C-alpha positions in Angstrom: 50.5 100.7 -62.1 52.3 103.0 -59.9 52.1 103.0 -56.0 54.2 106.0 -55.1 54.3 109.5 -56.6 56.6 112.4 -55.6 55.8 116.0 -56.4 58.4 118.7 -56.6 57.0 122.1 -56.1 59.2 124.5 -54.1 58.9 128.3 -54.3 56.2 130.6 -53.1 52.9 130.1 -51.2 50.8 130.8 -54.4 52.7 128.4 -56.5 52.2 125.7 -53.8 48.5 126.4 -53.6 48.2 126.2 -57.4 49.6 122.6 -57.3 47.2 121.3 -54.7 44.5 120.4 -57.2 46.9 118.2 -59.0 47.6 116.2 -55.8 43.9 116.0 -55.0 43.1 114.7 -58.4 45.8 112.0 -58.3 44.6 110.9 -54.8 41.0 110.7 -56.0 41.9 108.5 -58.9 44.5 106.4 -56.9 43.4 106.5 -53.3 45.9 103.9 -52.2 48.9 105.7 -53.9 51.4 107.2 -51.4 52.1 110.8 -52.5 55.1 112.7 -51.3 55.9 116.4 -51.8 59.2 118.3 -51.8 58.5 121.9 -50.7 60.5 124.9 -49.3 60.0 126.0 -45.6 57.9 129.0 -46.5 55.0 127.1 -47.9 55.4 123.9 -46.0 52.3 124.6 -43.8 50.0 124.0 -46.7 51.6 120.6 -47.6 52.3 119.2 -44.1 49.1 117.9 -42.7 47.2 117.9 -46.0 44.9 114.9 -46.2 46.2 113.9 -49.6 50.0 114.2 -48.9 51.5 111.3 -47.2 55.1 112.4 -46.8 56.5 116.0 -46.8 60.2 116.7 -47.5 61.1 120.4 -46.5 63.9 122.2 -48.1 65.0 124.7 -45.4 65.9 127.5 -47.8 65.9 130.3 -45.3 68.5 128.5 -43.2 70.7 127.5 -46.2 70.5 131.1 -47.5 71.7 132.4 -44.1 74.6 130.0 -44.1 75.6 130.6 -47.6 77.6 128.0 -49.4 78.7 125.3 -46.9 79.4 121.6 -46.4 76.5 121.5 -43.9 74.1 122.6 -46.5 75.3 120.0 -49.0 75.1 117.3 -46.3 71.6 118.2 -45.4 70.6 118.3 -49.1 72.0 114.8 -49.5 70.2 113.6 -46.4 66.9 114.8 -47.8 67.4 113.1 -51.1 68.5 109.8 -49.2 65.2 109.9 -47.2 63.2 110.4 -50.5 65.1 107.5 -52.1 64.3 105.2 -49.2 60.6 105.6 -50.0 61.2 104.1 -53.5 58.9 106.3 -55.5 57.7 105.0 -58.9 57.3 108.5 -60.3 58.6 112.1 -59.7 56.8 115.0 -61.2 58.6 118.3 -61.5 55.8 120.9 -61.7 58.1 123.9 -61.2 60.4 123.3 -64.2 63.1 125.6 -63.1 66.8 124.8 -62.4 66.3 124.9 -58.6 63.6 122.2 -58.7 65.2 120.1 -61.6 68.5 119.8 -59.8 67.0 117.4 -57.4 66.2 114.9 -60.1 69.7 113.5 -60.8 69.9 112.6 -57.0 66.7 110.6 -57.0 66.6 106.9 -57.8 63.2 107.1 -59.5 62.7 105.5 -62.8 60.1 107.9 -64.3 61.0 111.6 -64.1 58.1 113.6 -65.5 57.7 117.2 -66.6 55.7 119.1 -69.1 57.5 120.5 -72.1 58.7 124.0 -72.1 60.6 124.2 -68.9 63.1 127.0 -68.2 66.8 127.2 -67.2 67.7 123.8 -68.9 65.4 122.0 -66.5 64.2 119.7 -69.2 67.6 118.1 -69.3 67.0 116.3 -66.0 63.7 114.7 -66.7 63.4 111.6 -68.8 59.6 111.7 -69.7 58.3 114.9 -71.2 54.6 115.6 -71.5 53.3 117.7 -74.3 51.7 120.8 -72.8 48.8 122.7 -74.4 50.5 126.1 -73.5 53.9 127.4 -72.6 55.1 127.5 -69.0 54.7 131.3 -68.6 51.8 131.8 -71.1 50.0 134.9 -69.6 46.6 133.7 -71.0 46.5 130.2 -69.5 46.0 129.5 -65.8 48.9 127.6 -64.1 46.3 125.5 -62.2 45.0 124.2 -65.4 48.5 123.6 -66.7 49.4 121.6 -63.7 46.1 119.5 -64.1 47.3 118.5 -67.5 49.7 116.2 -65.6 46.9 114.6 -63.8 45.1 114.0 -67.2 48.4 112.4 -68.5 48.4 110.0 -65.6 44.7 109.0 -66.1 43.2 111.4 -63.4 40.6 114.2 -63.7 42.1 117.2 -65.2 39.2 119.6 -64.6 38.3 119.6 -60.9 39.9 122.4 -58.8 39.9 121.5 -55.1 42.4 122.7 -52.5 41.4 120.8 -49.2 43.7 122.8 -46.9 44.2 121.3 -43.6 41.8 122.7 -41.0 43.0 125.2 -38.4 43.8 123.9 -34.9 41.4 124.6 -32.1 44.1 126.9 -30.6 44.3 128.9 -33.8 40.5 129.3 -34.2 40.4 130.6 -30.5 43.1 133.0 -31.2 41.5 134.6 -34.2 38.1 134.7 -32.4 39.9 136.7 -29.7 41.4 139.0 -32.3 37.9 139.5 -33.6 36.1 140.0 -30.3 35.4 143.7 -30.9 33.9 143.2 -34.4 30.4 144.5 -34.9 28.4 141.4 -35.5 25.8 143.2 -37.5 28.3 144.2 -40.1 30.2 142.1 -42.6 33.9 141.9 -42.3 36.4 142.9 -45.1 40.1 142.1 -45.0 42.5 144.5 -46.7 45.8 142.7 -47.4 47.6 145.4 -49.5 51.2 144.4 -49.7 53.3 141.8 -51.5 57.0 141.1 -52.2 57.1 142.9 -55.6 56.9 146.7 -55.5 55.2 146.9 -58.9 52.5 144.4 -57.8 51.2 147.0 -55.4 48.1 148.9 -56.1 48.4 152.8 -55.8 47.9 154.0 -52.3 45.4 156.5 -53.3 43.2 153.9 -55.0 43.3 151.8 -51.8 42.3 155.0 -49.8 39.3 155.5 -52.1 38.1 151.9 -51.5 38.7 152.2 -47.7 36.8 155.4 -47.5 33.9 153.9 -49.2 33.9 150.9 -46.8 34.6 152.9 -43.7 31.8 152.6 -41.2 29.8 150.2 -43.5 31.8 147.0 -42.6 34.4 145.8 -40.1 37.8 146.5 -41.7 40.7 144.2 -41.0 44.2 144.9 -42.2 46.8 142.0 -42.6 50.4 141.8 -43.7 53.9 141.3 -42.2 55.7 143.6 -39.8 57.4 145.1 -42.9 54.0 146.3 -44.1 53.1 148.2 -41.0 54.0 151.6 -42.2 51.8 151.2 -45.4 49.0 149.7 -43.4 49.1 152.6 -40.8 48.8 155.1 -43.6 45.8 153.3 -45.1 43.9 152.8 -41.9 44.5 156.2 -40.3 41.0 157.5 -40.9 39.2 154.1 -40.3 36.7 153.8 -37.5 38.0 151.0 -35.1 40.3 149.2 -37.6 41.7 145.8 -36.6 45.4 145.8 -37.6 47.0 142.4 -37.7 50.3 143.3 -39.4 52.9 141.0 -38.0 50.5 139.4 -35.6 49.6 136.2 -37.3 51.4 133.3 -38.8 50.3 131.6 -42.0 47.9 129.2 -40.2 46.4 132.0 -38.3 46.1 134.2 -41.4 44.2 131.3 -43.2 41.8 131.3 -40.3 41.4 135.1 -40.4 40.2 134.6 -44.0 37.8 131.8 -42.9 36.2 134.1 -40.4 35.7 137.0 -42.9 33.4 137.8 -45.9 35.7 139.5 -48.4 39.4 139.7 -48.9 40.9 142.4 -51.1 44.6 141.9 -52.1 47.1 142.4 -55.0 48.5 139.2 -56.6 49.9 137.8 -53.5 50.2 134.7 -51.2 47.3 136.3 -49.2 45.0 136.2 -52.2 45.7 132.6 -52.9 45.4 131.5 -49.3 42.0 133.3 -49.2 41.0 131.4 -52.3 42.2 128.1 -51.1 40.2 128.3 -47.7 37.1 128.6 -50.0 35.1 130.8 -47.8 35.4 134.6 -48.4 34.8 136.4 -51.6 38.4 137.0 -53.0 38.9 140.3 -55.0 42.3 140.5 -56.5 43.9 143.6 -58.1 46.5 142.8 -60.7 49.3 145.3 -61.9 52.3 143.7 -63.6 51.5 140.1 -63.4 49.0 138.1 -65.6 45.5 137.7 -64.2 44.5 135.0 -66.6 47.5 132.9 -65.5 47.5 133.6 -61.8 44.2 135.0 -60.5 41.9 133.1 -58.1 38.9 132.0 -60.1 35.4 130.6 -59.5 32.1 131.8 -58.2 33.6 133.6 -55.2 36.3 135.4 -57.0 36.8 138.5 -59.1 39.9 140.2 -60.5 40.8 143.5 -62.1 43.8 144.3 -64.3 45.2 147.1 -66.4 44.2 147.9 -69.9 47.5 149.3 -71.0 50.0 148.2 -73.9 52.8 146.8 -71.6 50.5 144.7 -69.5 51.3 142.0 -68.4 55.1 142.5 -68.3 55.6 139.9 -65.6 58.7 141.8 -64.4 59.8 142.6 -60.9 60.9 146.1 -61.9 59.3 148.3 -64.3 61.3 148.9 -67.6 59.5 152.1 -68.5 61.4 155.3 -68.4 58.3 157.4 -68.8 55.2 156.6 -66.7 57.1 154.3 -64.5 54.9 151.7 -62.7 51.9 152.9 -64.7 50.2 149.6 -64.1 50.0 150.3 -60.3 47.4 153.0 -60.8 45.8 151.7 -64.0 43.0 149.9 -62.2 40.4 152.5 -61.2 39.2 152.4 -57.7 35.6 153.1 -59.0 35.3 149.7 -60.6 36.5 148.0 -57.5 34.0 150.0 -55.4 31.2 148.9 -57.9 32.0 145.3 -57.4 32.2 145.6 -53.5 28.7 147.3 -53.5 27.4 144.4 -55.5 28.9 141.5 -53.3 28.3 143.3 -50.0 24.9 144.6 -50.9 25.8 148.1 -49.7 
């Protein structure tokens, strides 16, 4: 029997959220087991303070990138691995299965180094216990949450239940969001438009957004979220909206999660925002896919719906479109009319 398990899942917010059901399943089966997690700084909020994560080891990726290759980065990396080794874990699970996660394994004095088969970038070389997976790592037709839960099944835990259990917002955060929302019409439902993400070809066509916003304008409270970099896009989309609440660059991730908790519907492309909204388990999440695979990445369940293109090249899973003709065709392939129809149904408009 193992007493301590370490999870390695670095990378983006969505990837981290997709791994939370694995941790919850393991903790439910083995409540006395100490669970640690190695995570990058960007997504640390959703790991630190989580009720089923006992230790969190943060890789300061932003800081290391700013410095470039340096002795200080190496020293800090070794300090992190030493801190992990002091905890004397029985098992480490590499759920990312890429070189940047697997490179940690040789530095960890942990007997069982587990990964599903089919990792990329020679990551499998660094694990010593390979679990047969039902689907490939990037199979576009098999959800990554279900793939992660196969590891729970391998270790004797439930491989079906999908729970996130995000840490609750602080009182200060709840109060701040209520203040941001103080001018909402309480007789109307509230819809969040979160239109941007990091890949250009994951963005839905602006004219499609405008059709949806025009339909909702005046019927609901409209809130726009994003980063400061998204402000120009959001200003264009919101220019005809009656009393919009524009929060671009005005919330951190904890506050964004609370924004979603206090709303009824979130509409987003395949982004961290969509997965945060899914994980708070309160609003209806409507996700619009373009280049990436909905069956692999989309929020699912009774409070979720997604739309994706019906075109030959979908899903390409590429950051940049390879088409010479009809470039970024997928970005306008989802018709605004089908999204409006779904909104009409769930909002009873």
